[in-house]
Every structure is written in structure tokens, then in C-alpha cells.
N, C-alpha and C positions, 0 to 999 in steps of 0.2 A: 809181542805180549805186552800190552799196556799195563805201568804201572810195578813192573820188576824191581827190585832192589839191587843193588849191587854186592856181588861177593866182598866180604870185607878184606881191605887191604892186606891189614898186618896179621900175618898168620900166626902173632903169638896173643892174640885176643882171646880168650876163653868165653865162651858163651853158654847158655843153658840148653838154647834150642837152635838148629840149622832147620830152616825151612825149606822144601824143594816144591813150593806151592808157587800155583800162578795166582797174582792179585791184578787188583784194578781199585780205583778211586770209590767212595764211597757212594756210589750210583746206585740206586734201589734197582735198576732194571739191568743188572749186570750178572744176578743168579750165585754161580758156586763160585766166583772170584771176589765176590763182595761178602761171601761167607769167611772165605780165607782172611780178606782183609781186616774183618772186624774180628776173626778170633786172635790173630796175631799182633792187632792194637791194645785186645783187650789181653793176652797174656803177659804184653808189655809194661800195661799200666797196674799188674799185678807185681811187678818187678820182677820179671824174668826179664834175662838177658835173650834176644832173637834174632838171629840175622837168616836174611832170605838170602837164597842162591840166584843169580843171574841166570836165567834159563839158558842164554848166551854160552856162558861159561862150561854149564852142564852137557851142553850139546858137542864144544869144541874137545871137553877132556872129561867126561863123567867119573874116572879113575880117579882123577886127581880133588875134584868136587869132594866124593865120596873119603879120600881121605882125608880134606881140610874138616868136613862134618865129624867124622867118628875120632880126629885126634883134638879138636877142640868143641865139643860138646858133648853133654852126656845124653842127650834126646836129638833124633834128626826126624823130624816131621815131613814125609812124603805123599803127595797129590798122587793119585793112581792115576790122573791123566796123561803123569809122563811116563809110563810105563814103556813107549816107544825108546823115549832117551836112554831110560835103565835098563834097557834090556840086555845090554852086555855086560852090565856090570852085577847081574843078579846073583852070578857065583860068589864074588866080594861079599855083596849084602848078605850073603849066608853065612860067610866068615867072621862077620863082624862080631866083636865081642865087648867092646867097649860103650860102642852107645845102644841103646835101647831104641828100636828102629817103629816107625808107628807110622801105617799108611793114613789117609784118609780120602774115601770115595764119595764123589756127586753125583754119578752116573755109571751105568755100563757101558763105556765107551767101545767097546767091542760090539755091542748090539746096534752098531751106527753103521755095521759093514753090510752090504745086501748080500754078497757073495758067499757062500756057504763057507767055502774052504777059506777064503781070507777071513771071515768072524770066526771060525775054527782056532785058525793060529794066534789071532790076536787075544782070543779067550786064553787061551793055551798060557800065552805071553804074561797076562793079567794074574794067574793063578800062580804063576812061578814067581812075580814079584810078592804075591799078597802071602806065600807058603814061606816066603825067605824073613819075613818081619816079625818081632816078637809080638805087636797087638794090632787088629783093623779097626779103625773107626768109619762108621758109614752113617752118611745125612739121614738115613731110612733102614728100614730092616729088609725091605725090599732090595734095596742094591747090594747089601749085603749076602744075601740069598740067592741072587742072579750071579752075582761074581765066585761067590764059594762054593753054592749048590749043598752037596752033603759034607762038605769039610770045614761047615760053620762049628765053631767053638764057642760055649758059653763063656769061656774065662779070656778068649783072645778077642772078641768081636764085640764092639760096642757100638750104638747107633747114639748119636748127638744130632739130634733135630735143628733145623736153622731157627734163631730167635723171632719171636713175633714183637714188633713194634708198636700195633695197636691194640689196643683193650677197650671193649664197650663200657661206658659209661654206666648202662642198663640193656638189659634185656627187654623190647618191646613185646607187647602183648600181641597186638595189631597192628598194622600198617593201614594207612589212610589210602593208600592204592595198591593194585599190583603192580608191582616193576620187577623186571627178570633183568639181573645184573649179570655181566660178563666182563670179569676183568683179565686182559692178557695182550699180549701183543696184536696188530694189524698184519697178519701173515696167515697164507691159507693152510697153513697147517695147525692154527687155532681154532681154527671152524666157525667163525664168525658170519661166513654165508650159510653155513649151513643152520645156525640160530635164526636166521632172517627167514630163511626157507620154513625152519619150524612154525614160526609164528605165523605166516600165511596158514599152515594146514590145520593151527589151532583156531582160526578164523571159520576153516570150512567144518572143524568138528565141535568147536562150541563157540557160536556166535556170541552168547551172552558173556562168555568169560575171557573172549578176547575183546570185547566192549569197552572192559575195563582195564585191560591188561598194557603194557609198555614193555620195550625191549631196549636196555642201556648196556652199548657196549663201551667200553671204556681200556685206551691204550694209545701208544705211541703211534699218531696219525704219519710220522715221518718214516717209520718203519719201511713199508711197503707202498707207496705212493698209488702204483697201479691197480692193487688191490684194494685198498680204500677207494681209488674211482669207480671198481667194479661193485662194490658194494654198494656204494651212493646209486648205482646205476639199477639195481638189481631193486632194490628198495621202491624205487619209483617205478618198474615197470609192475611190481606188487603191490603198487597202492598202499603202502606202508608208510609214507613221508611221515605222517603226524603219529607213529607207534613206534618209530625206532630214533634213538639219538645216539649218536656217534662221536661221542666226548675224547677229547686228547688225553695225554698223559698227565697224571697228578701225584700228587706226593703221598706219603703213606696215612697224612690225615685227610687227604682228599678220597682216599679209599675208605677210611673209617667212616665217611659222611653217608658214601653211598653205600654203603652196608646196611648201616642203621636205617637206611630208608627202604632198602629192598625187600619184597618178600620172597623170593626165590633165590638162589643163587646157581648159575650153569657153566660148564667148561666144556668146550666140545675140541678139545686140543687130541692129535694123535700122539703125544708124547710129551710129558714134562720129567725137569730133574727132581720137583720135587712136589710142588704145586701147593705152597703154602698159603696163597689165598683161599684155598678150599676151606684149611680149616680154620682161617681167620673168619669166612663167613659161618660156620657153624658157631665158630666163638661170640659171633653177634646174634646167635638165638635164628639164621638163616637156613632152611632148609637148602640141597644141594642136590642137581641132578650132572654127573659127568659122564664123558664116555671113556673108556678105560684107557690108563695110561700105567705105569709101574707102581705107583703108589697111591692107586687109587681106594684100594680097599684098605690099605694101612691106615690113610685120613679117613675113610669114613666109617668105617669099622663097624657096618653093617647097622649104623643105625635107625631110627625110624626118620620117616620123612626125608631120605635120600635115596638116590638111584645111580646107579652105573649101569647104561645101556649103550646099545650098539651105535655106532658113529653114523646114523641117519636123520635125516629132517622129522622123519615119521616117528622114530620110537622116541627122539628128543621131545616132540610134540607132547606125544600120550604120557609121558612123565610128568612133563609140566602140570597136563588138565590134570592127573591123578593127584600130585601135592596140592597144588592151589584149590581142588573142589575142597579140600578138608578144613580150611582155615584154622590155621592152628593158634592154640591158646598160648597161656604165659605159661604152665607146665610142661607145656610141648617143645617151646622154644628152648626152656632152660635144661631140657633133657640134651638138645644139641648143644647147648653152649656147653655145658658140662664134655662131653664128647671133645667138642673143640680145643677145650681149656686141657687136655691130655697131650696134642700134638703143640699147639701154639703158644707154648712157654716164654719166658723172660731170656734174651741172650746170656744172662748171667747163668742160666741154667745151663746151657748151653758150654760156657766156658767153665764151670765147674766140673763136667763131665771130661772136657778134654783134659783139662789142669790135674783132675785126679788119674788119667789115664797116663798122662804123662809121668807124672809124678805121684804113685803112690801114698797117700797119708801125708803129703807135706802139707794141706791147706788145715788138717786137724792139728799137728803140731804148732802151725803158725797161733793156731787159736789158743 
């Protein structure tokens, strides 16, 4: 695992938080690990003493790690991704009194297993870990719902969305051209191939709309070179060379620039950890068409000029046509932006939530 920090060598060093979290450098492409890094750096910037445990130490002797954490910290923050390493010490976790144990969930990891009995086993182990702690934080309501089911508790479960780092300067009433934008990795599960096929179907069903429409794909072109080559070939076969742009990875400022120019955002992924770029698109007043993934309903919230459709080129093309035919005005885009702002909030909001869960009332007392 990239970027883990070592367990403190001096066992007499007291800390506020011991974190059992995978972390990574501040790379915008790393998802959950980047969330963890920003959270830990942010808590330290607020004056908290934080120690991050090396996963090698956790695997070698989880009981010793837990002993250190509970003896030298007042709070222990655990990523549920580590439930397999912590399985053996769940009873010890349940018996802990001094430290307040908090879990942080990014994904329903047990859902990644395909065999039903394996999935059921890992789901039970995840729930055992979650039932052993004092508080559960999820990066979305969906992950807590799936992990806990009917065992959700309003006083024990908190949602802390990932922070948003791009904010529109203004909401545009009308785009000069019709550009459909998708930002994701170039990987088959992200469905860029479906979007190219959908554009070809739009040519058949709505020639006039197609004539003024472009599809822009943005992502890491080095993620899967074979897939990128297949996309280029299919674009040529469908005679869409002048209608499809395949851009490489860009930073958040680049994403913001593209969102400010887009008429419609679309995501044909068959699975997302969160999908913040969807909320960012709404924040820019851009309507969205997505295929089903865990947080899709939570992100869109049933807003007008958005759609969740089956993961087929035909249904995607139909949804594009239905939304693009409306030519949204400034008021409609403002409604979308308001919906996006409910999810796409600054990292400071996320840090406030985690700080309050870990140390209730501390911020108020400091003020």
C-alpha cells in the first residue's frame, strides 16, 4: 500500500488519534485513499496529534497494534477496508473502554465478491466490525445503508461527503454548442464505449441534434492502452472522428473549465465509490445522465433534468435527446446548481463533521 506511515517507535508518545487508514499522496486519481490523506492532514492542521499505523504491523500483530492504539490514544479511526485484517480482534475491539472507536467506510467491500457464500461471509465480518465500534462514518448514505441495513442508528451513524475542490464562477444560462462531457478513467467498467455507441444512435434518431453535438471524454489515457485503442478504432468505424474528443487526464482546474463549457454530463460506469464529479457537474448547472451505481440516487436526488437509465447505448441516447431538446434556461440551471451544492461542499465541512464525531464539542469550546 502506497504512503502508509510507520507506527510510532516510542510507545510512550501519547496521541489524540490513532488512524488505521490506507493513505496515498495527494493524487486526484486515487479516490478513497486521497480522502483519508486529506482528512488526516486536516486534523493535524487543527492541532490534533495523529499517528497512522503501518498496515504491515497490523497484519503481523493486530493485537499489539490495538493495544498500542487503545493505550496511547483517546480515539481510534479505522477504515472498514481493513476488516479482514481486524477480523481476529473484533472481540477485543468490543471490550475496549478507554478509546472511542470510529469506523470510516468508503465502499461496501463485501459487494465486490461474486460468489454468494463468500459475499455473505464478508458481509457478516464487516457488520461484526461495525457493531463493535462507538460510531460509524460513511462517505455516503448509500454505503452505510448497504453495510448496516436495518441496523442503522441516527445517533451512531454520520455521513461525511468527500470535499469538493472546484466551484463555478457563475452558472451559465446557455452553452454556445452542445457538448456532452464524461470524466472518468479509460477502463471498460467506466463505459466510454457505450457513450460512443450512444452518439451513433443519436445520429439515427435525431440528425438535427446530432449535427450540433460533440462528445468529450476525459481521463487517464495510460490507464488501459488497449481499451483506448479499441475506442479510437470504434470511433473511426462509426465515422465519428469529428464528433468525439478523447482528452487525457487533467487537474481539477481543467475539469472545472470543461464543466463550464458542457451542455450535459454523462457517466456510464457500472460502479463508483462515490461519483463526486456528478455532484460537481450539477454544481455547475449541468444536467446529468448516469447509469445505476450505489450513490446515483443520492447524488441526483430526483432533480429535474437528470436521469438514471439502464446501462445500454439506446437508453443513454434517448435520455440525452430528452434533456438536450429542452434548452435549459438560467433558472433551470440554478436549480441544478443548488442540488449540487448540497453534496459538493468544501473539505472544511467534511473535516468539521469528522472532528465533531471524534471529539464532540471540542470546536465549540475552542471558539
